[in-house]
C-alpha positions as CSV (number, residue, x, y, z in Angstrom):
1,X,70.7,233.5,67.0
2,X,67.6,231.6,66.7
3,X,69.6,228.4,66.3
4,X,71.6,229.4,69.2
5,X,68.4,230.1,71.4
6,X,67.1,226.5,70.8
7,X,70.1,224.7,71.8
8,X,70.3,226.7,75.1
9,X,66.9,226.0,75.9
10,X,66.4,223.3,78.8
11,X,64.2,220.4,77.8
12,X,60.9,220.3,79.9
13,X,60.3,217.8,82.6
14,X,57.8,216.0,80.7
15,X,60.6,215.3,78.2
16,X,63.1,214.1,80.7
17,X,60.2,211.9,82.5
18,X,59.6,210.4,79.0
19,X,63.1,209.8,77.8
20,X,64.0,208.1,81.4
21,X,60.7,205.9,81.0
22,X,61.1,205.0,77.5
23,X,64.9,204.8,76.7
24,X,66.9,204.1,80.1
25,X,67.5,200.3,80.1
26,X,68.8,200.4,83.6
27,X,66.3,200.0,86.9
28,X,66.0,203.4,88.7
29,X,64.8,203.4,92.4
30,X,64.2,206.9,94.2
31,X,63.8,206.6,97.9
32,X,63.1,209.3,100.5
33,X,66.1,210.3,103.1
34,X,64.9,207.1,105.1
35,X,65.3,204.7,102.1
36,X,61.6,204.1,101.7
37,X,60.7,203.7,97.8
38,X,58.9,206.7,96.4
39,X,59.4,206.1,92.8
40,X,60.7,203.4,90.1
41,X,61.2,203.6,86.1
42,X,59.5,200.8,84.2
43,X,62.9,199.1,83.6
44,X,62.8,198.1,87.4
45,X,59.9,196.0,86.9
46,X,61.2,194.8,83.6
47,X,64.2,193.3,85.3
48,X,62.7,192.7,88.9
49,X,59.3,191.7,88.0
50,X,57.9,194.1,90.7
51,X,55.5,196.7,89.9
52,X,55.9,200.3,91.7
53,X,52.8,199.7,93.7
54,X,54.3,196.5,95.1
55,X,57.5,198.3,96.1
56,X,56.3,201.5,96.9
57,X,56.6,202.3,100.6
58,X,59.1,199.7,101.2
59,X,63.1,199.6,101.6
60,X,64.3,198.0,98.0
61,X,66.5,195.6,100.0
62,X,63.7,194.0,102.3
63,X,62.0,193.2,98.7
64,X,64.7,192.3,96.4
65,X,67.4,190.6,98.4
66,X,67.6,186.9,99.7
67,X,69.7,183.8,101.0
68,X,72.6,184.4,98.2
69,X,73.0,188.0,98.9
70,X,76.3,188.4,100.6
71,X,76.3,189.8,104.0
72,X,79.3,192.0,102.7
73,X,76.9,193.6,100.5
74,X,74.0,194.3,102.9
75,X,77.0,196.0,105.2
76,X,78.3,198.2,102.3
77,X,74.5,199.3,101.5
78,X,74.0,200.1,105.3
79,X,77.4,202.1,105.5
80,X,76.8,204.3,102.4
81,X,73.3,205.0,103.5
82,X,74.6,206.0,107.2
83,X,77.3,207.9,106.0
84,X,75.2,209.4,103.0
85,X,78.1,209.0,100.4
86,X,77.8,207.4,96.9
87,X,78.6,203.8,96.6
88,X,79.2,201.2,93.7
89,X,78.0,197.8,95.0
90,X,77.4,194.2,93.4
91,X,74.4,192.5,94.7
92,X,72.4,189.4,94.3
93,X,68.8,190.4,94.1
94,X,65.7,187.9,93.5
95,X,63.0,188.8,90.8
96,X,59.4,188.2,91.8
97,X,59.3,184.5,90.3
98,X,62.2,183.8,92.5
99,X,65.2,183.7,90.3
100,X,68.5,185.0,91.3
101,X,70.0,187.8,89.2
102,X,73.7,190.0,89.8
103,X,73.0,194.0,89.5
104,X,75.5,196.3,89.8
105,X,74.1,199.1,92.0
106,X,75.1,203.0,91.9
107,X,73.9,204.6,94.8
108,X,74.1,208.4,95.3
109,X,72.3,210.7,98.0
110,X,70.3,213.8,97.0
111,X,70.8,217.0,98.7
112,X,68.6,220.4,98.5
113,X,70.3,223.9,98.4
114,X,70.5,223.8,102.1
115,X,72.5,220.7,102.2
116,X,69.7,218.8,103.7
117,X,69.5,215.2,102.7
118,X,66.4,214.8,100.7
119,X,66.5,211.4,98.7
120,X,68.6,208.5,97.8
121,X,68.8,207.2,94.0
122,X,69.9,203.6,93.0
123,X,70.6,202.9,89.5
124,X,70.7,199.1,89.2
125,X,72.4,197.5,86.0
126,X,71.7,193.7,85.5
127,X,75.3,192.4,85.1
128,X,74.4,188.7,85.6
129,X,75.8,187.7,82.0
130,X,78.8,189.8,82.3
131,X,79.9,188.3,85.7
132,X,79.0,184.9,84.9
133,X,81.4,185.2,81.9
134,X,83.9,186.6,84.1
135,X,83.7,183.7,86.6
136,X,83.9,181.4,83.8
137,X,87.2,183.0,82.8
138,X,88.6,183.0,86.1
139,X,87.7,179.3,86.5
140,X,89.3,178.7,83.2
141,X,92.6,180.0,84.1
142,X,92.2,177.9,87.3
143,X,91.5,174.9,85.5
144,X,94.6,175.8,83.0
145,X,96.7,176.3,86.3
146,X,95.5,173.1,87.8
147,X,95.9,171.2,84.5
148,X,99.3,172.5,84.2
149,X,100.1,171.1,87.5
150,X,98.7,167.7,87.2
151,X,98.3,166.7,83.6
152,X,101.4,166.0,80.9
153,X,100.5,168.3,78.3
154,X,101.8,168.6,74.7
155,X,100.6,170.0,71.1
156,X,101.8,168.6,68.0
157,X,101.4,169.9,64.2
158,X,99.7,167.9,61.6
159,X,102.8,165.8,61.1
160,X,103.1,164.9,64.8
161,X,106.1,167.0,65.6
162,X,106.1,168.7,69.1
163,X,105.3,172.4,69.1
164,X,104.5,172.5,73.2
165,X,105.6,170.4,75.9
166,X,104.7,171.5,79.5
167,X,106.7,171.3,82.4
168,X,105.1,168.1,83.9
169,X,106.0,166.5,80.2
170,X,109.7,167.3,80.9
171,X,109.4,166.1,84.6
172,X,108.3,162.9,84.0
173,X,110.0,162.0,80.8
174,X,113.4,163.2,81.8
175,X,113.5,165.3,78.6
176,X,114.1,169.0,78.6
177,X,111.5,171.2,76.5
178,X,114.6,172.0,74.1
179,X,115.0,168.1,73.7
180,X,111.3,167.5,73.4
181,X,110.1,170.4,70.8
182,X,110.5,169.3,67.3
183,X,110.7,165.6,67.6
184,X,107.7,163.3,67.5
185,X,106.2,161.0,70.6
186,X,108.5,158.5,69.2
187,X,111.1,159.7,71.6
188,X,109.4,158.5,74.4
189,X,108.4,154.9,72.7
190,X,108.7,152.0,75.2
191,X,108.3,149.6,72.0
192,X,105.7,148.0,74.5
193,X,102.8,148.4,72.0
194,X,102.7,146.9,68.7
195,X,102.5,148.5,65.2
196,X,98.7,148.0,65.0
197,X,98.1,150.1,68.2
198,X,99.5,153.2,66.8
199,X,98.1,152.7,63.4
200,X,94.7,152.7,65.0
201,X,95.6,155.7,67.1
202,X,96.4,157.6,64.2
203,X,93.4,156.3,62.1
204,X,91.3,157.9,64.9
205,X,92.7,161.4,65.0
206,X,93.3,161.6,61.3
207,X,89.6,161.1,61.2
208,X,89.1,163.9,63.4
209,X,87.9,162.2,66.3
210,X,89.0,162.0,69.9
211,X,91.4,159.1,71.1
212,X,91.7,157.8,74.5
213,X,93.6,155.0,75.9
214,X,96.5,153.9,78.0
215,X,100.2,154.1,76.5
216,X,103.6,152.7,78.3
217,X,106.4,155.3,77.5
218,X,109.9,155.0,78.3
219,X,111.9,157.9,80.1
220,X,115.2,159.4,79.2
221,X,116.6,157.1,81.9
222,X,115.3,153.9,80.2
223,X,112.5,153.7,83.0
224,X,108.9,152.7,82.1
225,X,105.8,154.9,82.9
226,X,102.1,154.5,81.9
227,X,99.8,157.2,81.1
228,X,95.9,157.8,80.5
229,X,96.0,159.8,77.1
230,X,93.8,161.7,75.7
231,X,94.6,163.3,72.2
232,X,92.0,165.9,70.7
233,X,92.4,167.0,67.0
234,X,92.1,170.6,66.3
235,X,89.9,171.0,62.8
236,X,90.4,174.1,60.7
237,X,87.3,175.4,58.6
238,X,87.8,172.6,56.2
239,X,87.7,169.8,58.6
240,X,91.2,168.9,58.4
241,X,93.5,168.7,61.5
242,X,95.9,171.5,62.1
243,X,97.2,170.3,65.3
244,X,96.9,167.6,68.1
245,X,96.4,168.3,71.9
246,X,97.7,165.6,74.1
247,X,96.2,165.6,77.8
248,X,98.0,162.5,79.7
249,X,97.9,161.4,83.5
250,X,100.5,159.4,85.2
251,X,98.9,156.0,86.2
252,X,101.9,154.2,86.7
253,X,101.4,153.4,90.4
254,X,97.9,152.0,89.4
255,X,99.2,149.9,86.5
256,X,101.9,148.1,88.9
257,X,99.5,147.7,91.1
258,X,97.1,145.8,88.8
259,X,99.9,144.1,87.4
260,X,100.8,142.9,91.2
261,X,97.1,141.8,91.4
262,X,97.4,139.6,88.3
263,X,100.8,138.3,89.2
264,X,99.1,137.3,92.6
265,X,96.2,135.5,91.0
266,X,98.5,133.8,88.3
267,X,101.2,132.5,90.9
268,X,101.3,129.5,93.0
269,X,101.6,131.2,96.5
270,X,104.1,128.1,97.8
271,X,106.5,128.0,94.9
272,X,106.2,131.3,93.6
273,X,105.8,129.6,90.0
274,X,103.0,130.4,87.5
275,X,99.6,128.3,88.3
276,X,97.7,126.5,85.8
277,X,95.9,129.5,84.3
278,X,99.1,131.2,83.7
279,X,100.8,128.3,82.2
280,X,97.9,127.6,79.7
281,X,98.4,131.1,78.2
282,X,102.0,130.9,78.4
283,X,101.7,127.5,76.3
284,X,99.5,129.2,73.7
285,X,102.0,131.8,73.3
286,X,105.0,129.6,72.9
287,X,102.9,127.8,70.2
288,X,102.3,131.0,68.6
289,X,106.0,132.2,68.4
290,X,107.0,128.4,67.4
291,X,104.8,128.6,64.4
292,X,105.5,132.1,63.5
293,X,108.0,132.9,60.8
294,X,109.1,130.8,57.9
295,X,111.4,128.4,60.1
296,X,109.2,126.6,62.4
297,X,111.1,126.2,65.9
298,X,110.3,123.0,68.2
299,X,109.9,122.3,71.9
300,X,108.5,120.0,74.2
301,X,105.8,120.3,77.0
302,X,106.6,117.9,80.1
303,X,104.2,117.2,83.1
304,X,106.2,116.3,85.9
305,X,104.5,114.4,88.9
306,X,106.1,113.6,92.1
307,X,105.8,109.7,93.0
308,X,104.4,108.6,96.4
309,X,103.7,112.4,97.8
310,X,100.9,111.2,99.7
311,X,102.9,108.9,101.4
312,X,105.8,111.5,102.3
313,X,103.1,113.7,103.7
314,X,101.4,111.3,105.7
315,X,104.8,109.7,107.2
316,X,106.7,113.0,107.8
317,X,104.1,116.0,107.6
318,X,103.1,118.3,105.2
319,X,106.0,120.5,106.2
320,X,108.4,117.9,104.4
321,X,106.0,117.8,101.6
322,X,106.3,121.6,101.1
323,X,110.2,121.6,101.4
324,X,110.2,118.9,98.4
325,X,107.6,121.0,96.1
326,X,109.8,124.3,96.6
327,X,113.2,122.2,96.0
328,X,111.6,120.7,92.7
329,X,110.4,124.1,91.7
330,X,113.9,125.5,92.2
331,X,115.5,122.5,90.1
332,X,113.2,122.8,87.6
333,X,113.4,126.5,87.1
334,X,117.4,126.0,87.5
335,X,117.2,123.0,84.6
336,X,114.8,124.8,82.1
337,X,116.5,128.4,82.1
338,X,115.3,131.9,81.2
339,X,113.8,130.4,77.8
340,X,111.5,128.1,79.2
341,X,108.4,128.1,81.4
342,X,107.8,126.2,84.7
343,X,104.7,125.8,86.5
344,X,102.9,124.3,89.5
345,X,99.4,122.6,88.2
346,X,98.2,121.5,91.4
347,X,99.3,119.5,94.3
348,X,102.4,117.2,93.5
349,X,102.2,118.2,89.6
350,X,104.4,120.4,87.6
351,X,104.8,121.3,83.9
352,X,107.3,122.9,81.9
353,X,108.0,124.4,78.5
354,X,111.4,124.0,76.7
355,X,111.8,125.5,73.4
356,X,114.9,123.6,71.6
357,X,116.4,124.2,68.2
358,X,115.3,120.7,67.3
359,X,113.6,117.4,68.3
360,X,117.0,115.4,67.8
361,X,117.9,116.3,71.4
362,X,114.6,116.0,73.5
363,X,115.2,112.6,74.7
364,X,118.6,113.5,76.5
365,X,117.3,116.8,77.8
366,X,114.7,114.9,79.4
367,X,116.9,112.2,80.5
368,X,119.1,114.7,82.3
369,X,116.0,116.6,83.8
370,X,114.6,113.4,85.2
371,X,118.1,112.6,86.8
372,X,118.2,116.0,88.2
373,X,115.0,115.9,89.8
374,X,115.6,112.5,91.2
375,X,118.6,113.5,93.1
376,X,118.5,113.2,96.8
377,X,117.3,116.0,98.9
378,X,117.5,116.9,102.5
379,X,114.5,117.3,104.2
380,X,114.7,118.5,108.0
381,X,118.1,117.1,108.1
382,X,117.1,113.9,106.5
383,X,118.1,112.5,103.5
384,X,114.9,111.7,101.0
385,X,115.4,110.3,97.3
386,X,112.3,111.6,95.6
387,X,110.9,109.5,92.4
388,X,109.6,111.7,89.6
389,X,107.5,110.5,86.5
390,X,107.2,112.7,83.3
391,X,105.3,112.7,80.5
392,X,106.4,114.5,77.5
393,X,104.7,115.9,74.3
394,X,106.4,117.5,71.4
395,X,105.5,120.5,69.4
396,X,104.3,121.0,66.9
397,X,104.4,117.1,66.0
398,X,102.0,115.8,68.7
399,X,99.5,118.7,68.8
400,X,99.3,122.4,67.4
401,X,96.9,123.2,70.3
402,X,97.6,123.7,74.0
403,X,94.9,121.9,74.9
404,X,95.7,118.9,72.6
405,X,99.6,119.3,73.7
406,X,98.4,119.0,77.6
407,X,96.1,115.9,76.8
408,X,99.0,114.2,75.3
409,X,101.6,114.9,77.7
410,X,99.3,113.6,80.4
411,X,98.7,110.7,78.7
412,X,102.5,109.8,78.1
413,X,102.7,110.6,82.2
414,X,99.8,108.0,82.7
415,X,101.8,105.4,80.9
416,X,105.4,106.4,82.7
417,X,103.3,105.4,86.0
418,X,101.7,102.3,84.6
419,X,105.1,101.1,83.9
420,X,106.3,101.4,87.4
421,X,106.9,105.0,88.0
422,X,110.1,107.1,88.3
423,X,110.3,107.2,84.7
424,X,109.7,109.1,81.6
425,X,107.7,108.6,78.7
426,X,107.2,110.4,75.4
427,X,103.7,110.5,74.0
428,X,102.6,107.6,71.8
429,X,99.5,107.7,69.7
430,X,98.9,104.1,70.3
431,X,98.9,104.5,74.2
432,X,96.5,107.4,73.6
433,X,94.0,105.1,71.4
434,X,94.5,102.5,74.4
435,X,93.6,105.0,76.9
436,X,90.7,106.4,75.1
437,X,89.1,102.9,74.5
438,X,89.3,102.4,78.3
439,X,87.4,105.6,79.0
440,X,85.2,104.7,76.4
441,X,84.7,101.1,77.7
442,X,84.2,102.3,81.3
443,X,81.1,104.6,79.9
444,X,79.7,101.3,78.0
445,X,79.7,99.6,81.3
446,X,78.2,102.2,83.4
447,X,75.7,102.6,80.6
448,X,75.1,98.9,80.5
449,X,74.4,98.9,84.5
450,X,71.5,101.6,83.8
451,X,69.9,99.2,81.5
452,X,68.2,95.7,82.1
453,X,69.1,93.9,79.0
454,X,72.8,94.7,78.1
455,X,74.4,92.0,80.4
456,X,73.9,88.2,79.7
457,X,75.4,84.9,80.4
458,X,76.9,82.1,78.6
459,X,77.0,78.5,80.4
460,X,80.1,76.5,80.0
461,X,79.5,73.0,80.7
462,X,81.7,71.2,83.5
463,X,82.3,67.4,83.6
464,X,84.0,65.3,86.2
465,X,87.3,64.0,84.9
466,X,86.8,60.4,86.5
467,X,83.2,59.9,85.8
468,X,82.7,62.0,82.8
469,X,79.4,63.0,83.8
470,X,78.2,66.5,83.7
471,X,78.2,68.1,86.9
472,X,77.6,71.9,86.3
473,X,78.0,74.9,84.4
474,X,80.7,77.7,84.5
475,X,78.7,81.1,84.2
476,X,80.3,83.4,81.9
477,X,79.2,86.9,81.7
478,X,78.6,88.8,78.6
479,X,78.0,92.4,77.7
480,X,76.6,93.7,74.1
481,X,76.3,97.0,73.0
482,X,75.2,98.5,69.8
483,X,74.4,95.0,69.0
484,X,77.8,93.9,69.3
485,X,79.7,91.7,72.0
486,X,82.3,93.4,74.2
487,X,84.8,90.7,75.1
488,X,84.8,89.7,78.8
489,X,88.4,89.9,79.1
490,X,88.2,93.4,78.2
491,X,85.1,94.8,80.0
492,X,85.5,92.9,83.5
493,X,89.1,94.3,84.0
494,X,87.4,97.7,83.7
495,X,84.6,97.0,86.2
496,X,87.0,95.5,88.8
497,X,89.3,98.7,88.5
498,X,86.8,101.1,89.0
499,X,84.6,99.3,91.6
500,X,81.9,98.3,89.3
501,X,81.9,94.4,89.4
502,X,79.4,93.9,92.4
503,X,77.3,96.1,90.4
504,X,77.3,93.6,87.2
505,X,76.6,90.8,89.4
506,X,73.2,91.4,90.3
507,X,71.4,92.2,87.3
508,X,73.0,88.4,86.0
509,X,71.2,87.0,89.0
510,X,68.2,88.7,88.6
511,X,67.7,87.7,85.3
512,X,68.7,84.1,84.9
513,X,68.7,82.9,88.7
514,X,66.1,84.6,90.6
515,X,65.8,82.0,93.4
516,X,69.5,81.7,94.0
517,X,69.9,85.1,93.6
518,X,67.4,86.0,96.4
519,X,69.6,83.3,98.5
520,X,72.9,84.7,97.7
521,X,72.2,88.4,98.5
522,X,71.6,87.5,102.0
523,X,74.4,84.7,102.4
524,X,77.5,85.7,104.1
525,X,79.6,82.5,103.4
526,X,79.8,79.4,101.0
527,X,78.5,77.6,104.2
528,X,75.2,79.4,104.0
529,X,74.5,78.4,100.3
530,X,75.4,74.7,101.1
531,X,72.7,74.8,103.9
532,X,70.5,76.1,101.4
533,X,71.4,73.9,98.6
534,X,72.7,70.5,100.6
535,X,72.7,68.5,97.6
536,X,74.6,70.8,95.5
537,X,78.6,70.7,94.5
538,X,80.8,73.7,94.4
539,X,83.8,74.2,92.7
540,X,86.5,77.0,92.5
541,X,86.0,80.1,90.6
542,X,87.7,81.0,87.3
543,X,89.5,84.0,86.8
544,X,87.6,85.1,83.5
545,X,84.2,84.4,85.7
546,X,82.2,85.4,88.8
547,X,80.1,82.6,88.9
548,X,80.0,78.4,89.1
549,X,76.8,77.0,88.8
550,X,76.8,73.4,90.2
551,X,73.7,71.0,90.4
552,X,72.5,67.5,91.6
553,X,69.5,65.6,91.0
554,X,67.7,68.2,93.4
555,X,68.6,71.6,92.5
556,X,71.2,74.7,91.6
557,X,73.7,76.6,93.3
558,X,75.6,79.6,93.1
559,X,78.8,80.3,94.3
560,X,80.6,83.8,94.1
């Protein structure tokens, strides 16, 4: 009976107060009937940072609510207070330090025995973490729905067999889910990428790392499409990959735009042919393919130049010239066929790569092409007979690099033009040596002009045939380079060809005949020299010399 009496005994108000203060973890706010705070528990101070003295006599909302507190929450509070009914409301409060937090408020009115409203009690539970977690779950689900809608998602087992494929994967590939499940991604392999591409992919994800890249796949219909792919390995507790999650985005349109931009950058606008940059790449690829495998394939590089093209532009206008360029491009493409390459290098110069099974047919092939290129063409209704010069270099006999092959074909073209144009020439190493020597000789002449001691003269005596008297000297120019004499019949034609011969004259005059040089530099005709040196004799210049010195008993003279 004593035990029953003890269980029926009510706890004292002091005990209840102590339990609320020490053990209740939710904030409790007690207000009067007008909503002014009259009591708070210690948990309120712990959660909000405000002491009881700082909130006493004030409305809790005036202290705790702020800019992020929704108008709907405030309206619900007002409605509950006015209606004197219980309410459960989520509200954003602010702590004393200014940090926002979410509380779940249980608001209840308190009435006395006569039914008169005496107080409101509000229990506030901090639910910031719970609500944030719930929002994250909602966001994650929204993200998953968005991902399902936009991304191509698939999951494979550790062997690469597809165990899940979303609807987007089915739509873009053209395969149903049942056709994809159990297959590898080889079902959409386009063969665009080489073996090393996929070896690197599997090496990366096999090591537990994320792989990212762009893959070209093939639809069930045969059409190609590009995807930006991220493959994430799912690892078990031992670090071994159990599954692979693939997330892909269709980038076909972007890849097509990029390819179009590249095509425009590498294509001649007038003829639609490849330009020099793209042709160089195609030539390197052709040489690599020719050298690949046990049986080396052959081919030839042609550089085609339209003779007298400037004359056509000058006489009949650039429109006629453009018509000829487009017609020449058409003929070359038609002749070379799909196995070869044709490009416009610039101006009136074209290039073509023709792969052939052997070198025996090259000369007959080039002869046919040359004949086709020189056929009559109608330009604005008038017949025009084009003249074409072609230089040919064979690979891999003449060169093994694209640069070397281009140089050798250009050398052959130079020889074809030197031999009268409207012809074709195959590369000859001897011609290359002669051309290289000419370039080197020009450099020697230009270098000698910058020095004061490279040029010198030799005097060839001249005698009168009737009297056998010595009447003058023929002046012969001499050039020394690296202590060796350069023959005049070699450097003088080079100096004349490149417009340097007048620059050669003056050093000789300055060094050997300063008085005559000063006079001849201002002379406008042989008559001027005769008036300067009236008793001198003059003779005709020879082809091997630019000067002839004549003398009499009173002086010297020079004639150019």
